[in-house]
MDTraj code that builds the backbone (N, CA, C; nanometers):
import mdtraj as md
import numpy as np

residues = "MET TYR VAL CYS VAL CYS VAL THR GLY GLY CYS CYS GLY SER THR LYS LYS ASN THR ILE VAL GLY GLY TRP SER TRP ALA TRP TRP LEU VAL THR ASP VAL GLN ARG LEU SER LEU GLU VAL MET THR LEU ASN PRO MET CYS GLU SER VAL GLU THR ALA GLN GLY VAL PRO LEU THR VAL THR GLY VAL ALA GLN CYS LYS ILE MET LYS ALA GLU GLU LEU LEU GLN THR ALA SER GLU GLN PHE LEU GLY LYS THR VAL LYS GLU ILE LYS SER THR VAL LEU GLN THR LEU GLU GLY HIS LEU ARG ALA ILE LEU GLY LYS SER PRO PHE LEU ALA LEU TYR LEU VAL VAL CYS ASP ARG THR ASP LEU LEU PHE GLU TYR ARG VAL ILE VAL MET THR LEU ASN LEU ALA ASN GLU LEU ILE THR".split()
xyz = np.array([
    [1.5755, -1.0529, 0.3536],
    [1.4676, -0.9779, 0.2902],
    [1.3536, -1.0733, 0.2596],
    [1.2332, -1.0364, 0.2984],
    [1.1147, -1.1182, 0.2787],
    [1.0506, -1.0791, 0.1458],
    [1.0487, -1.1716, 0.0486],
    [0.9992, -1.1380, -0.0847],
    [0.9002, -1.2417, -0.1339],
    [0.8250, -1.2000, -0.2342],
    [0.7381, -1.2874, -0.3112],
    [0.8034, -1.3003, -0.4485],
    [0.8089, -1.4196, -0.5017],
    [0.8678, -1.4411, -0.6333],
    [0.7549, -1.4733, -0.7308],
    [0.7493, -1.4008, -0.8421],
    [0.6492, -1.4242, -0.9456],
    [0.7195, -1.4804, -1.0683],
    [0.6779, -1.5996, -1.1092],
    [0.7404, -1.6691, -1.2214],
    [0.6363, -1.6812, -1.3324],
    [0.6697, -1.6309, -1.4509],
    [0.5804, -1.6402, -1.5663],
    [0.6560, -1.6976, -1.6839],
    [0.5808, -1.7590, -1.7750],
    [0.6422, -1.8174, -1.8935],
    [0.6940, -1.9559, -1.8636],
    [0.7854, -1.9997, -1.9473],
    [0.8455, -2.1312, -1.9287],
    [0.8541, -2.2045, -2.0597],
    [0.8970, -2.3272, -2.0510],
    [0.9083, -2.4117, -2.1689],
    [0.7684, -2.4387, -2.2225],
    [0.7498, -2.4553, -2.3466],
    [0.6201, -2.4838, -2.4110],
    [0.5258, -2.3630, -2.4107],
    [0.5750, -2.2427, -2.3881],
    [0.4948, -2.1209, -2.4000],
    [0.3851, -2.1042, -2.2972],
    [0.4037, -2.1498, -2.1768],
    [0.3037, -2.1371, -2.0713],
    [0.2780, -1.9900, -2.0386],
    [0.1523, -1.9543, -2.0157],
    [0.1175, -1.8173, -1.9775],
    [0.0771, -1.8088, -1.8310],
    [0.0900, -1.9183, -1.7593],
    [0.0530, -1.9235, -1.6181],
    [0.1509, -1.8416, -1.5337],
    [0.0968, -1.7711, -1.4324],
    [0.1802, -1.6946, -1.3400],
    [0.1783, -1.7632, -1.2040],
    [0.2954, -1.8031, -1.1561],
    [0.3083, -1.8631, -1.0233],
    [0.3582, -1.7577, -0.9268],
    [0.2914, -1.7471, -0.8137],
    [0.3321, -1.6540, -0.7090],
    [0.3744, -1.7364, -0.5886],
    [0.4998, -1.7247, -0.5504],
    [0.5547, -1.8074, -0.4439],
    [0.6030, -1.7183, -0.3299],
    [0.5596, -1.7510, -0.2082],
    [0.6059, -1.6816, -0.0882],
    [0.6718, -1.7858, 0.0013],
    [0.7981, -1.7651, 0.0301],
    [0.8683, -1.8542, 0.1212],
    [0.8920, -1.9936, 0.0674],
    [0.9042, -2.0089, -0.0619],
    [0.9275, -2.1398, -0.1212],
    [1.0268, -2.1290, -0.2352],
    [1.0141, -2.2180, -0.3318],
    [1.1045, -2.2167, -0.4456],
    [1.0254, -2.2504, -0.5716],
    [1.0866, -2.2250, -0.6850],
    [1.0247, -2.2570, -0.8130],
    [1.1330, -2.2833, -0.9159],
    [1.0992, -2.3561, -1.0173],
    [1.1904, -2.3859, -1.1272],
    [1.1729, -2.2790, -1.2342],
    [1.2832, -2.2276, -1.2870],
    [1.2772, -2.1262, -1.3923],
    [1.3691, -2.1674, -1.5074],
    [1.3166, -2.1665, -1.6275],
    [1.3956, -2.1983, -1.7460],
    [1.4723, -2.0752, -1.7895],
    [1.5981, -2.0917, -1.8162],
    [1.6829, -1.9835, -1.8625],
    [1.6337, -1.9334, -1.9974],
    [1.6217, -1.8041, -2.0158],
    [1.5809, -1.7340, -2.1375],
    [1.4325, -1.7410, -2.1714],
    [1.3563, -1.8331, -2.1143],
    [1.2142, -1.8410, -2.1496],
    [1.1210, -1.8136, -2.0315],
    [1.1779, -1.7971, -1.9130],
    [1.0978, -1.7716, -1.7934],
    [1.1327, -1.6343, -1.7369],
    [1.0298, -1.5599, -1.6985],
    [1.0505, -1.4290, -1.6372],
    [1.0305, -1.4421, -1.4861],
    [1.1316, -1.4046, -1.4101],
    [1.1248, -1.4109, -1.2642],
    [1.1370, -1.2690, -1.2109],
    [1.0364, -1.2266, -1.1326],
    [1.0387, -1.0935, -1.0717],
    [1.0111, -1.1072, -0.9236],
    [1.0696, -1.0171, -0.8470],
    [1.0541, -1.0202, -0.7018],
    [0.9748, -0.8991, -0.6547],
    [0.8966, -0.9214, -0.5506],
    [0.8143, -0.8169, -0.4912],
    [0.8385, -0.8208, -0.3403],
    [0.8874, -0.7119, -0.2850],
    [0.9211, -0.7074, -0.1425],
    [0.7953, -0.7121, -0.0566],
    [0.7994, -0.7960, 0.0467],
    [0.6894, -0.8053, 0.1419],
    [0.7278, -0.7437, 0.2764],
    [0.8343, -0.6671, 0.2775],
    [0.8819, -0.6023, 0.3994],
    [0.7881, -0.4875, 0.4388],
    [0.7920, -0.4526, 0.5649],
    [0.7142, -0.3399, 0.6160],
    [0.7764, -0.2102, 0.5643],
    [0.6915, -0.1215, 0.5137],
    [0.7367, 0.0089, 0.4639],
    [0.6847, 0.1164, 0.5590],
    [0.7734, 0.1982, 0.6112],
    [0.7329, 0.3088, 0.6976],
    [0.7189, 0.4340, 0.6125],
    [0.6009, 0.4917, 0.6150],
    [0.5707, 0.6096, 0.5340],
    [0.5343, 0.7262, 0.6258],
    [0.5620, 0.8459, 0.5795],
    [0.5302, 0.9666, 0.6559],
    [0.4388, 1.0580, 0.5743],
    [0.3067, 1.0292, 0.5747],
    [0.2163, 1.1169, 0.5007],
    [0.2107, 1.2554, 0.5657],
    [0.2070, 1.3597, 0.4808],
    [0.2037, 1.4968, 0.5303],
    [0.1139, 1.5804, 0.4400],
    [0.0256, 1.6542, 0.5005],
    [-0.0636, 1.7440, 0.4276],
    [-0.0469, 1.8839, 0.4850],
    [-0.0121, 1.9778, 0.3992],
    [0.0105, 2.1158, 0.4435],
    [-0.1043, 2.2055, 0.3994],
    [-0.1493, 2.2891, 0.4896],
    [-0.2520, 2.3905, 0.4632],
    [-0.3784, 2.3323, 0.4001],
    [-0.4263, 2.2221, 0.4554],
    [-0.5515, 2.1620, 0.4092],
    [-0.6647, 2.2221, 0.4913],
    [-0.7695, 2.2663, 0.4231],
    [-0.8816, 2.3288, 0.4931],
    [-0.9820, 2.2237, 0.5380],
    [-1.0298, 2.2404, 0.6618],
    [-1.1333, 2.1517, 0.7147],
    [-1.2674, 2.1929, 0.6559],
    [-1.3730, 2.1244, 0.6996],
    [-1.5076, 2.1555, 0.6504],
    [-1.5476, 2.2995, 0.6822],
    [-1.4918, 2.3584, 0.7909],
    [-1.5235, 2.4967, 0.8271],
    [-1.4221, 2.5962, 0.7724],
    [-1.3274, 2.5496, 0.6939],
    [-1.2295, 2.6401, 0.6332],
    [-1.1087, 2.6694, 0.7195],
    [-1.0847, 2.5918, 0.8242],
    [-0.9679, 2.6118, 0.9101],
    [-0.8489, 2.5398, 0.8464],
    [-0.7415, 2.6131, 0.8129],
    [-0.6264, 2.5468, 0.7509],
    [-0.5449, 2.4677, 0.8546],
    [-0.5091, 2.3437, 0.8181],
    [-0.4325, 2.2567, 0.9071],
    [-0.3124, 2.2003, 0.8329],
    [-0.2075, 2.1741, 0.9071],
    [-0.0945, 2.0969, 0.8561],
    [-0.0857, 1.9722, 0.9420],
    [-0.0927, 1.8565, 0.8778],
    [-0.0975, 1.7297, 0.9494],
    [0.0151, 1.6406, 0.9004],
    [0.0853, 1.5791, 0.9935],
    [0.1864, 1.4787, 0.9598],
    [0.1502, 1.3507, 1.0327],
    [0.1944, 1.2402, 0.9794],
    [0.1650, 1.1122, 1.0422],
    [0.2704, 1.0098, 1.0057],
    [0.2550, 0.8926, 1.0613],
    [0.3408, 0.7801, 1.0308],
    [0.2505, 0.6607, 1.0039],
    [0.2758, 0.5924, 0.8944],
    [0.1995, 0.4727, 0.8606],
    [0.2970, 0.3619, 0.8240],
    [0.2717, 0.2433, 0.8757],
    [0.3514, 0.1278, 0.8391],
    [0.2639, 0.0372, 0.7557],
    [0.3061, 0.0119, 0.6318],
    [0.2284, -0.0670, 0.5376],
    [0.3114, -0.1843, 0.4879],
    [0.2429, -0.2892, 0.4472],
    [0.3111, -0.4007, 0.3825],
    [0.2142, -0.4671, 0.2870],
    [0.2674, -0.5370, 0.1903],
    [0.1850, -0.6105, 0.0954],
    [0.1396, -0.7385, 0.1640],
    [0.0100, -0.7648, 0.1570],
    [-0.0462, -0.8799, 0.2261],
    [-0.0200, -1.0086, 0.1482],
    [-0.0137, -1.1220, 0.2197],
    [0.0220, -1.2493, 0.1583],
    [-0.0975, -1.3303, 0.1103],
    [-0.2187, -1.2871, 0.1347],
    [-0.3364, -1.3609, 0.0883],
    [-0.3297, -1.3739, -0.0637],
    [-0.3647, -1.4899, -0.1161],
    [-0.3424, -1.5221, -0.2575],
    [-0.4025, -1.4192, -0.3542],
    [-0.5304, -1.3855, -0.3374],
    [-0.5919, -1.2919, -0.4325],
    [-0.5363, -1.1503, -0.4166],
    [-0.5017, -1.1113, -0.2940],
    [-0.4430, -0.9791, -0.2725],
    [-0.3010, -0.9732, -0.3264],
    [-0.2293, -1.0842, -0.3180],
    [-0.0942, -1.0911, -0.3727],
    [-0.0981, -1.0816, -0.5250],
    [-0.1999, -1.1404, -0.5854],
    [-0.2168, -1.1281, -0.7305],
    [-0.2422, -0.9823, -0.7698],
    [-0.3275, -0.9148, -0.6932],
    [-0.3556, -0.7736, -0.7196],
    [-0.2293, -0.6901, -0.7043],
    [-0.1540, -0.7154, -0.5973],
    [-0.0301, -0.6406, -0.5739],
    [0.0703, -0.6663, -0.6850],
    [0.0777, -0.7891, -0.7326],
    [0.1734, -0.8182, -0.8394],
    [0.1336, -0.7476, -0.9688],
    [0.0043, -0.7356, -0.9950],
    [-0.0405, -0.6616, -1.1138],
    [-0.0037, -0.5141, -1.1033],
    [-0.0151, -0.4574, -0.9838],
    [0.0079, -0.3147, -0.9665],
    [0.1546, -0.2787, -0.9482],
    [0.2318, -0.3667, -0.8819],
    [0.3648, -0.3265, -0.8380],
    [0.4815, -0.4039, -0.8981],
    [0.4575, -0.5129, -0.9694],
    [0.5704, -0.5864, -1.0265],
    [0.6453, -0.4989, -1.1257],
    [0.7755, -0.5056, -1.1204],
    [0.8582, -0.4244, -1.2086],
    [0.8921, -0.2888, -1.1500],
    [0.8336, -0.2571, -1.0345],
    [0.8628, -0.1293, -0.9688],
    [0.9595, -0.1518, -0.8540],
    [1.0394, -0.0513, -0.8267],
    [1.1314, -0.0588, -0.7135],
    [1.0537, -0.0335, -0.5842],
    [1.1154, -0.0646, -0.4717],
    [1.0529, -0.0390, -0.3414],
    [1.0252, 0.1102, -0.3267],
    [1.1161, 0.1930, -0.3772],
    [1.0982, 0.3382, -0.3699],
    [0.9729, 0.3817, -0.4476],
    [0.9505, 0.3238, -0.5655],
    [0.8320, 0.3578, -0.6443],
    [0.7044, 0.3089, -0.5766],
    [0.7098, 0.1912, -0.5145],
    [0.5928, 0.1391, -0.4430],
    [0.5600, 0.2296, -0.3246],
    [0.6628, 0.2679, -0.2486],
    [0.6419, 0.3586, -0.1357],
    [0.5805, 0.4899, -0.1819],
    [0.6291, 0.5427, -0.2927],
    [0.5785, 0.6692, -0.3445],
    [0.4309, 0.6572, -0.3832],
    [0.3938, 0.5478, -0.4483],
    [0.2546, 0.5273, -0.4891],
    [0.1628, 0.5190, -0.3679],
    [0.2019, 0.4387, -0.2692],
    [0.1185, 0.4227, -0.1497],
    [0.1129, 0.5533, -0.0710],
    [0.2267, 0.6232, -0.0601],
    [0.2302, 0.7504, 0.0127],
    [0.1380, 0.8534, -0.0519],
    [0.1423, 0.8654, -0.1836],
    [0.0557, 0.9617, -0.2528],
    [-0.0909, 0.9270, -0.2318],
    [-0.1230, 0.7979, -0.2323],
    [-0.2612, 0.7552, -0.2100],
    [-0.3056, 0.7882, -0.0682],
    [-0.2196, 0.7576, 0.0296],
    [-0.2536, 0.7890, 0.1685],
    [-0.2695, 0.9389, 0.1905],
    [-0.1792, 1.0197, 0.1328],
    [-0.1892, 1.1648, 0.1480],
    [-0.3168, 1.2184, 0.0843],
    [-0.3535, 1.1652, -0.0305],
    [-0.4762, 1.2101, -0.0966],
    [-0.5992, 1.1805, -0.0125],
    [-0.6038, 1.0628, 0.0459],
    [-0.7191, 1.0282, 0.1278],
    [-0.7155, 1.0974, 0.2637],
    [-0.5958, 1.1254, 0.3136],
    [-0.5859, 1.2045, 0.4360],
    [-0.6412, 1.3451, 0.4122],
    [-0.6085, 1.4038, 0.2955],
    [-0.6649, 1.5359, 0.2609],
    [-0.8176, 1.5290, 0.2533],
    [-0.8699, 1.4191, 0.1971],
    [-1.0158, 1.4035, 0.1873],
    [-1.0788, 1.3917, 0.3255],
    [-1.0147, 1.3161, 0.4149],
    [-1.0665, 1.3025, 0.5524],
    [-1.0665, 1.4385, 0.6213],
    [-0.9564, 1.5124, 0.6070],
    [-0.9474, 1.6443, 0.6707],
    [-1.0474, 1.7416, 0.6114],
    [-1.0666, 1.7373, 0.4807],
    [-1.1559, 1.8316, 0.4138],
    [-1.3016, 1.8129, 0.4482],
    [-1.3413, 1.6910, 0.4805],
    [-1.4832, 1.6681, 0.5116],
    [-1.5122, 1.6692, 0.6615],
    [-1.4085, 1.6791, 0.7436],
    [-1.4267, 1.6729, 0.8885],
    [-1.4313, 1.8123, 0.9500],
    [-1.5184, 1.8312, 1.0482],
    [-1.5179, 1.9583, 1.1212],
    [-1.3941, 1.9667, 1.2107],
    [-1.3495, 2.0870, 1.2357],
    [-1.2272, 2.1085, 1.3125],
    [-1.2342, 2.0443, 1.4510],
    [-1.3462, 2.0572, 1.5196],
    [-1.3594, 2.0030, 1.6551],
    [-1.3433, 1.8510, 1.6540],
    [-1.4010, 1.7848, 1.5542],
    [-1.3872, 1.6387, 1.5455],
    [-1.2417, 1.5999, 1.5264],
    [-1.1680, 1.6764, 1.4460],
    [-1.0260, 1.6469, 1.4251],
    [-0.9461, 1.6708, 1.5518],
    [-0.9838, 1.7733, 1.6257],
    [-0.9165, 1.8013, 1.7524],
    [-0.9368, 1.6851, 1.8504],
    [-1.0565, 1.6276, 1.8520],
    [-1.0845, 1.5152, 1.9406],
    [-1.0119, 1.3893, 1.8954],
    [-0.9893, 1.3747, 1.7645],
    [-0.9161, 1.2588, 1.7117],
    [-0.7729, 1.2590, 1.7626],
    [-0.7164, 1.3769, 1.7836],
    [-0.5801, 1.3844, 1.8369],
    [-0.5732, 1.3146, 1.9722],
    [-0.6813, 1.3252, 2.0496],
    [-0.6847, 1.2597, 2.1799],
    [-0.7129, 1.1102, 2.1673],
    [-0.7940, 1.0704, 2.0681],
    [-0.8295, 0.9293, 2.0481],
    [-0.8100, 0.8956, 1.9010],
    [-0.6974, 0.8393, 1.8670],
    [-0.6606, 0.8183, 1.7266],
    [-0.7238, 0.6950, 1.6644],
    [-0.8021, 0.6189, 1.7360],
    [-0.8578, 0.4957, 1.6816],
    [-0.9542, 0.5218, 1.5659],
    [-1.0309, 0.6317, 1.5702],
    [-1.1244, 0.6614, 1.4619],
    [-1.0513, 0.6868, 1.3313],
    [-0.9446, 0.7646, 1.3363],
    [-0.8686, 0.7954, 1.2159],
    [-0.8016, 0.6702, 1.1609],
    [-0.7475, 0.5873, 1.2488],
    [-0.6845, 0.4637, 1.2060],
    [-0.7872, 0.3728, 1.1407],
    [-0.9077, 0.3647, 1.1967],
    [-1.0136, 0.2834, 1.1378],
    [-1.0491, 0.3331, 0.9978],
    [-1.0633, 0.4654, 0.9830],
    [-1.0990, 0.5207, 0.8531],
    [-0.9882, 0.4954, 0.7507],
    [-0.8627, 0.5039, 0.7929],
    [-0.7502, 0.4731, 0.7045],
    [-0.7549, 0.3272, 0.6608],
    [-0.7848, 0.2364, 0.7549],
    [-0.7922, 0.0938, 0.7207],
    [-0.9008, 0.0696, 0.6163],
    [-1.0159, 0.1343, 0.6332],
    [-1.1249, 0.1198, 0.5368],
    [-1.0810, 0.1702, 0.4000],
    [-1.0116, 0.2828, 0.3954],
    [-0.9645, 0.3381, 0.2689],
    [-0.8672, 0.2429, 0.2010],
    [-0.7716, 0.1897, 0.2752],
    [-0.6730, 0.0991, 0.2166],
    [-0.7406, -0.0252, 0.1626],
    [-0.8400, -0.0785, 0.2340],
    [-0.9090, -0.1978, 0.1875],
    [-0.9923, -0.1691, 0.0640],
    [-1.0557, -0.0540, 0.0550],
    [-1.1394, -0.0245, -0.0601],
    [-1.0578, 0.0110, -0.1834],
    [-0.9331, 0.0505, -0.1668],
    [-0.8497, 0.0841, -0.2817],
    [-0.7958, -0.0394, -0.3527],
    [-0.8081, -0.1557, -0.2910],
    [-0.7528, -0.2786, -0.3456],
    [-0.6053, -0.2654, -0.3757],
    [-0.5334, -0.1960, -0.2916],
    [-0.3885, -0.1846, -0.3087],
    [-0.3173, -0.3077, -0.2559],
    [-0.3893, -0.3972, -0.1945],
    [-0.3310, -0.5172, -0.1365],
    [-0.2243, -0.4811, -0.0358],
    [-0.2415, -0.3711, 0.0292],
    [-0.1510, -0.3286, 0.1347],
    [-0.2213, -0.3399, 0.2668],
    [-0.1463, -0.3677, 0.3688],
    [-0.2019, -0.3764, 0.5024],
    [-0.1453, -0.2608, 0.5836],
    [-0.2349, -0.1833, 0.6427],
    [-0.1919, -0.0744, 0.7295],
    [-0.1725, -0.1326, 0.8680],
    [-0.0481, -0.1336, 0.9142],
    [-0.0156, -0.1974, 1.0402],
    [-0.0426, -0.1043, 1.1570],
    [0.0110, 0.0183, 1.1512],
    [-0.0140, 0.1147, 1.2588],
    [-0.0496, 0.2481, 1.1988],
])
top = md.Topology()
chain = top.add_chain()
for i, resn in enumerate(residues, 1):
    res = top.add_residue(resn, chain, resSeq=i)
    for name in ("N", "CA", "C"):
        top.add_atom(name, md.element.get_by_symbol(name[0]), res)
traj = md.Trajectory(xyz[None], top)
């Protein structure tokens, strides 16, 4: 399992937070808090039922998204603030709800014909999803 280890506290009352990926750290028993954050790829299945397009055409859309927490230092700090202490299931649920909400927004503002053409060329939708994930500061990377 590929994880990030976040170590806080320590002897002498340190408030510094160390984030370690693929390494090791020293932890004092009883005075140091060690938490793990999974960096594994999460496969999510966003689904929106009966969402109306800009012209009022109801659609049901399903998809597959593979997300993971990025290892860049500042993004890892953001992810640790948002997700430390949560299980992988809770993290998946949070990201899935966010993706579904933005998928509904994309569908609601798009004309039906444009969505029909996206089915043939999915790069536009993937690009818009990437922009959404980056602007949310979820520190998640949309892989596919």
